[in-house]
MARVO-11847 format. One record per residue (C-alpha): x, y, z; residue in three letters. Coordinates in steps of 0.1 Angstrom, whole numbers, padded with zeros to 4 digits, always signed. Layout:
<sites>
XYZALA;...
</sites>
This chain:
<sites>
+0008+0570-0162MET;+0020+0531-0164ALA;+0040+0519-0198ASP;+0011+0501-0220THR;+0040+0490-0247GLY;+0072+0498-0268VAL;+0071+0536-0266LEU;+0076+0548-0229ARG;+0050+0570-0212GLU;+0062+0598-0196ARG;+0032+0614-0188GLY;+0016+0648-0195TYR;+0043+0680-0199TRP;+0026+0697-0178HIS;+0023+0675-0152GLU;+0065+0662-0155MET;+0083+0679-0125ASP;+0123+0696-0134LEU;+0139+0662-0136PRO;+0116+0643-0150SER;+0118+0670-0180ARG;+0155+0670-0178ALA;+0158+0636-0180ASP;+0142+0637-0218LEU;+0157+0667-0227THR;+0194+0666-0219THR;+0197+0634-0235ARG;+0234+0620-0250GLY;+0256+0650-0234SER;+0260+0634-0201ALA;+0281+0598-0223ALA;+0301+0626-0244ILE;+0312+0648-0210PHE;+0316+0618-0188ASP;+0352+0627-0169PRO;+0367+0590-0178LYS;+0352+0593-0212LEU;+0374+0624-0216ARG;+0405+0611-0199GLU;+0407+0581-0222GLY;+0402+0604-0250ILE;+0429+0630-0241LEU;+0453+0602-0235GLU;+0446+0591-0269LEU;+0449+0632-0281LEU;+0480+0632-0266GLU;+0498+0599-0282ASP;+0489+0609-0317VAL;+0500+0644-0313ARG;+0532+0629-0299ALA;+0539+0596-0322HIS;+0518+0607-0353GLY;+0513+0573-0375ASP;+0521+0548-0349ALA;+0497+0559-0323ALA;+0472+0562-0352VAL;+0482+0524-0359LEU;+0480+0517-0323ARG;+0445+0528-0316ALA;+0437+0508-0350LEU;+0449+0477-0337GLU;+0435+0483-0299LYS;+0400+0497-0309PHE;+0391+0484-0342ASP;+0411+0448-0341LYS;+0428+0458-0372THR;+0468+0457-0380VAL;+0480+0474-0411ILE;+0514+0494-0415THR;+0516+0532-0422ALA;+0515+0530-0456ASP;+0481+0516-0460GLN;+0467+0540-0435ILE;+0461+0562-0467LYS;+0434+0544-0491VAL;+0450+0534-0528SER;+0443+0543-0562GLU;+0440+0506-0567ALA;+0412+0506-0538GLU;+0392+0536-0555PHE;+0396+0516-0588ALA;+0380+0483-0573ALA;+0352+0500-0553ALA;+0329+0504-0580ARG;+0331+0466-0595SER;+0323+0462-0557GLU;+0289+0474-0553ILE;+0260+0477-0575SER;+0248+0498-0604GLU;+0218+0507-0586ASP;+0238+0521-0558MET;+0260+0541-0579ILE;+0233+0562-0591GLU;+0218+0567-0557ALA;+0254+0579-0547ILE;+0248+0601-0579ARG;+0212+0614-0573ASP;+0221+0617-0540SER;+0252+0642-0543ILE;+0229+0659-0574ALA;+0203+0671-0545HIS;+0227+0681-0519VAL;+0248+0698-0543ARG;+0217+0718-0557SER;+0209+0727-0521PHE;+0242+0740-0514ASN;+0247+0760-0545GLU;+0215+0774-0537GLN;+0229+0783-0502LEU;+0258+0798-0516VAL;+0242+0822-0541SER;+0220+0839-0519HIS;+0251+0841-0488HIS;+0279+0856-0510GLY;+0293+0888-0514ASP;+0276+0918-0506TRP;+0277+0953-0493SER;+0255+0988-0493PHE;+0258+1022-0487GLU;+0249+1025-0453SER;+0253+1064-0452GLU;+0265+1087-0484PRO;+0302+1080-0491GLY;+0307+1048-0463LEU;+0302+1015-0479ARG;+0301+0981-0458VAL;+0295+0946-0464GLY;+0310+0911-0465GLU;+0331+0887-0488LYS;+0331+0852-0484ALA;+0362+0825-0486SER;+0365+0789-0482PRO;+0382+0779-0450ILE;+0418+0761-0461ALA;+0413+0728-0452SER;+0388+0702-0439ALA;+0385+0670-0422GLY;+0355+0647-0425LEU;+0347+0617-0403PHE;+0328+0592-0419VAL;+0315+0566-0388PRO;+0317+0528-0395SER;+0313+0501-0368GLY;+0270+0496-0364LYS;+0266+0505-0402GLY;+0282+0520-0432SER;+0273+0553-0442TYR;+0281+0567-0477PRO;+0252+0591-0474SER;+0274+0606-0443VAL;+0302+0613-0473LEU;+0281+0625-0493ILE;+0261+0652-0469GLN;+0296+0660-0457LEU;+0318+0661-0486ALA;+0296+0679-0509VAL;+0288+0711-0491PRO;+0330+0712-0486ALA;+0333+0711-0524VAL;+0306+0734-0531VAL;+0318+0758-0504ALA;+0355+0755-0523GLY;+0378+0742-0494VAL;+0412+0735-0516PRO;+0419+0704-0489GLN;+0396+0678-0477ILE;+0407+0647-0458ALA;+0386+0620-0450VAL;+0390+0596-0419VAL;+0369+0564-0416VAL;+0371+0532-0394PRO;+0375+0502-0417PRO;+0343+0476-0417ILE;+0345+0454-0388PRO;+0360+0421-0394GLY;+0371+0433-0429SER;+0409+0434-0416ASN;+0412+0472-0427GLY;+0389+0473-0458LYS;+0372+0505-0464VAL;+0333+0506-0474ASP;+0334+0507-0510PRO;+0304+0528-0514ALA;+0324+0558-0493VAL;+0353+0553-0517LEU;+0332+0557-0549VAL;+0312+0587-0530ALA;+0345+0601-0526ALA;+0355+0595-0558ASP;+0330+0611-0577GLU;+0336+0644-0556LEU;+0372+0640-0570GLY;+0383+0635-0534ILE;+0413+0607-0531HIS;+0428+0618-0495ASP;+0411+0592-0478VAL;+0424+0572-0445PHE;+0413+0545-0422ARG;+0417+0551-0388THR;+0402+0548-0358ASN;+0375+0571-0348GLY;+0389+0594-0321PRO;+0422+0585-0334ALA;+0414+0595-0366GLY;+0401+0631-0356ILE;+0436+0638-0335ALA;+0452+0632-0366ALA;+0432+0654-0386LEU;+0438+0680-0358ALA;+0475+0675-0353PHE;+0485+0659-0384GLY;+0507+0629-0391THR;+0532+0617-0415GLU;+0506+0602-0435SER;+0472+0624-0425ILE;+0474+0660-0433PRO;+0465+0683-0402ALA;+0434+0706-0409VAL;+0413+0736-0400ARG;+0379+0723-0392LYS;+0366+0687-0383ILE;+0331+0676-0387CYS;+0316+0643-0387GLY;+0286+0629-0366PRO;+0299+0597-0343GLY;+0295+0577-0310SER;+0305+0597-0278PRO;+0341+0588-0283PRO;+0342+0603-0316VAL;+0323+0634-0305THR;+0345+0638-0271ALA;+0376+0637-0290ALA;+0358+0666-0316GLN;+0357+0689-0286VAL;+0382+0684-0268GLU;+0407+0691-0300VAL;+0391+0726-0304GLN;+0417+0737-0274ARG;+0443+0733-0297PHE;+0431+0758-0322GLY;+0409+0731-0346VAL;+0371+0743-0350ALA;+0345+0715-0351SER;+0308+0714-0351VAL;+0290+0711-0316MET;+0272+0685-0313LEU;+0270+0657-0339LEU;+0263+0631-0319GLY;+0240+0598-0313PRO;+0214+0601-0336SER;+0173+0613-0322GLU;+0145+0623-0336SER;+0109+0639-0324LEU;+0078+0636-0337ILE;+0049+0662-0334LEU;+0017+0649-0339ALA;-0023+0653-0339ASP;-0051+0627-0346ASP;-0048+0632-0382SER;-0019+0613-0382ALA;-0018+0575-0396ASP;-0004+0552-0367PRO;+0010+0529-0388ARG;+0033+0555-0407LEU;+0039+0572-0374LEU;+0051+0541-0361ALA;+0075+0532-0391ALA;+0089+0570-0390ASP;+0097+0568-0353LEU;+0118+0538-0360LEU;+0139+0553-0386ASN;+0161+0568-0357GLU;+0156+0545-0330ALA;+0174+0518-0351GLU;+0206+0534-0352HIS;+0218+0522-0319GLY;+0212+0519-0283PRO;+0225+0555-0274ASP;+0195+0565-0298SER;+0163+0588-0288THR;+0129+0588-0305SER;+0100+0604-0291VAL;+0065+0613-0304LEU;+0046+0640-0288VAL;+0009+0642-0295THR;-0025+0653-0274ASP;-0047+0625-0286SER;-0044+0594-0261THR;-0063+0573-0290SER;-0034+0576-0311LEU;-0009+0570-0291LEU;-0031+0535-0282ALA;-0031+0530-0320ALA;+0012+0539-0323VAL;+0016+0514-0296GLN;+0001+0486-0309ALA;+0016+0493-0345GLU;+0053+0496-0329LEU;+0046+0462-0310ALA;+0041+0446-0347THR;+0067+0468-0368GLN;+0095+0464-0343ILE;+0092+0426-0347ASP;+0101+0431-0379ARG;+0135+0444-0374LEU;+0167+0424-0373PRO;+0186+0417-0342THR;+0205+0439-0333PRO;+0183+0466-0348ARG;+0155+0458-0332ASP;+0170+0460-0300GLU;+0186+0491-0302TYR;+0153+0504-0313ALA;+0135+0490-0281ALA;+0161+0514-0261THR;+0159+0543-0283ALA;+0119+0544-0275LEU;+0117+0522-0243GLY;+0144+0541-0225THR;+0158+0571-0238ASN;+0129+0585-0256GLY;+0089+0576-0256GLY;+0061+0596-0257VAL;+0049+0631-0242VAL;+0013+0638-0239LEU;+0001+0672-0241VAL;-0030+0693-0239ARG;-0028+0709-0276ASP;-0002+0712-0304LEU;+0008+0747-0287VAL;+0023+0727-0258GLU;+0035+0707-0279GLY;+0058+0731-0298ALA;+0070+0742-0263GLN;+0082+0705-0257VAL;+0098+0703-0289ALA;+0117+0733-0284ASN;+0125+0722-0251ALA;+0141+0690-0263PHE;+0155+0708-0300ALA;+0158+0678-0319PRO;+0181+0668-0345GLU;+0153+0653-0367HIS;+0118+0665-0365MET;+0086+0657-0383GLN;+0051+0679-0380LEU;+0015+0659-0390VAL;-0009+0686-0379ALA;-0041+0697-0389ARG;-0028+0733-0387ASP;+0005+0728-0399GLU;+0014+0764-0406ASP;+0007+0779-0375ARG;+0024+0749-0356VAL;+0054+0758-0378LEU;+0053+0790-0370ASP;+0059+0780-0330LEU;+0089+0759-0339LEU;+0124+0777-0339HIS;+0146+0752-0321ASP;+0149+0722-0342ALA;+0175+0714-0364ALA;+0152+0700-0395GLU;+0116+0702-0395ILE;+0105+0679-0419LEU;+0063+0682-0429LEU;+0041+0659-0434GLY;+0040+0621-0438GLN;+0049+0622-0475ASN;+0084+0638-0461THR;+0102+0614-0439THR;+0137+0611-0425VAL;+0150+0588-0447ALA;+0142+0608-0472MET;+0159+0638-0458ALA;+0192+0613-0452ASN;+0195+0600-0488PHE;+0175+0619-0511PHE;+0161+0655-0503ILE;+0193+0675-0500GLY;+0192+0698-0470CYS;+0212+0690-0444PRO;+0210+0655-0425ALA;+0242+0662-0405SER;+0231+0679-0376LEU;+0234+0688-0343PRO;+0222+0668-0315THR;+0222+0668-0278SER;+0200+0700-0277GLY;+0223+0720-0295TYR;+0200+0727-0320ALA;+0191+0753-0299LYS;+0223+0770-0310VAL;+0233+0757-0342SER;+0228+0746-0378SER;+0235+0718-0400GLY;+0260+0707-0422VAL;+0259+0727-0454THR;+0285+0747-0473ALA;+0285+0780-0448ASN;+0301+0755-0420ALA;+0329+0755-0446PHE;+0330+0793-0456ARG;+0337+0825-0435LYS;+0335+0862-0441TRP;+0357+0891-0438SER;+0339+0920-0432ALA;+0349+0952-0458VAL;+0342+0984-0457ALA;+0348+1015-0474LYS;+0348+1054-0464ALA;+0353+1085-0487ASP;+0367+1121-0469ARG;+0330+1129-0462GLY;+0323+1098-0443ALA;+0355+1099-0428LEU;+0346+1137-0416GLU;+0315+1126-0406ARG;+0328+1096-0383SER;+0357+1125-0362ALA;+0328+1134-0340LYS;+0319+1100-0329THR;+0349+1081-0330VAL;+0372+1112-0308LEU;+0344+1108-0282THR;+0345+1070-0277PHE;+0382+1071-0279CYS;+0385+1101-0250GLU;+0359+1082-0229HIS;+0381+1048-0234GLU;+0418+1063-0231GLY;+0430+1059-0261PHE;+0447+1083-0274PRO;+0466+1065-0307ALA;+0431+1057-0320HIS;+0420+1092-0316GLY;+0452+1103-0339ALA;+0441+1082-0365THR;+0412+1109-0373ILE;+0426+1139-0361THR;+0456+1133-0383ALA;+0437+1130-0411ARG;+0406+1158-0404THR;+0430+1185-0385ALA;+0442+1221-0399PRO;
</sites>
């Protein structure tokens, strides 16, 4: 099939060979796991591990063209105080509105996933006790844009989970001589977080993993970012720090039939496409007439984007993503599951039937009144989501990302005696006499 517009036309799914399908579904991971990138990231990690603040400052100068002193790594209280006067009252209210919705979602989640127990048989009670992790490090990207919404999406769940120590690393605004976006500082201040540090992205990840003179070491790191930032999060896990796999370049997939409004569909395809040249935006449809109408709309709407957003979108739609045609939406759901998108929208007459078929998407937004932008800034459900197909095995960042569960059990004398035969049989088979002795010491006459 020849391309006829902004969207790369990949043809019918059932006619695509395995390499063609893989070209679509394995996006992002090659850049993150590139051997040369990994080599450079490892060198940077080791520099930060060995030299602390000095390495952080070197990376900030080399990669972000920002020269500061060690006492400027941490954002000062004066900067927090000044931040509110540097953004509009509307922006402050938007931050508060977004925080309220994300907080509400996570408080509900915590209320449904707290301590629990039940009596599995008479005299034996089992369950779990939920606890927050001791510390968390949050990465908020900068560069192609400024993202107070990311700080909200990461920090509110950590606060609701009860994490006692939260550190934030954020690259300075490009060309600002080290300035951190005041909207990010206001969002942090609204949440009572003042451990905010200006760093280069990968160096900041390393600093959170190992600790420096200025930046505390944490037990878990999360935050979306470029391939170098994501690669750094992958690598630090070798040193015992947890991370979230993978919060890489932005991506979206829309599954739609001909009930969709092509004008709105084009607008939604551009939503994630404008993020950067490594973003991916995909349409899956069973309607060639809808595709033609969307191509026409995209040609008009992409011209309205400023440079370089129009260039980013053209790459996300014309090289990285595109459109896949399917015979029906049942097959379309198979494509969506194979892609496992970060953000997914479903526009279909038989919405519930198709929704039941979807199981590998980080978020599913139903209908054309529920947009990705709403999910990013307002709705409250997680918007820091797994990319590069990791939605098949992981979920978005919620309070549960910052909690852990300890199994708890209590047996009475009857349950102990009831267990003896089963436990001793396993002990004999697996060759563990000391295990068995813990039972016979209590039950033998």
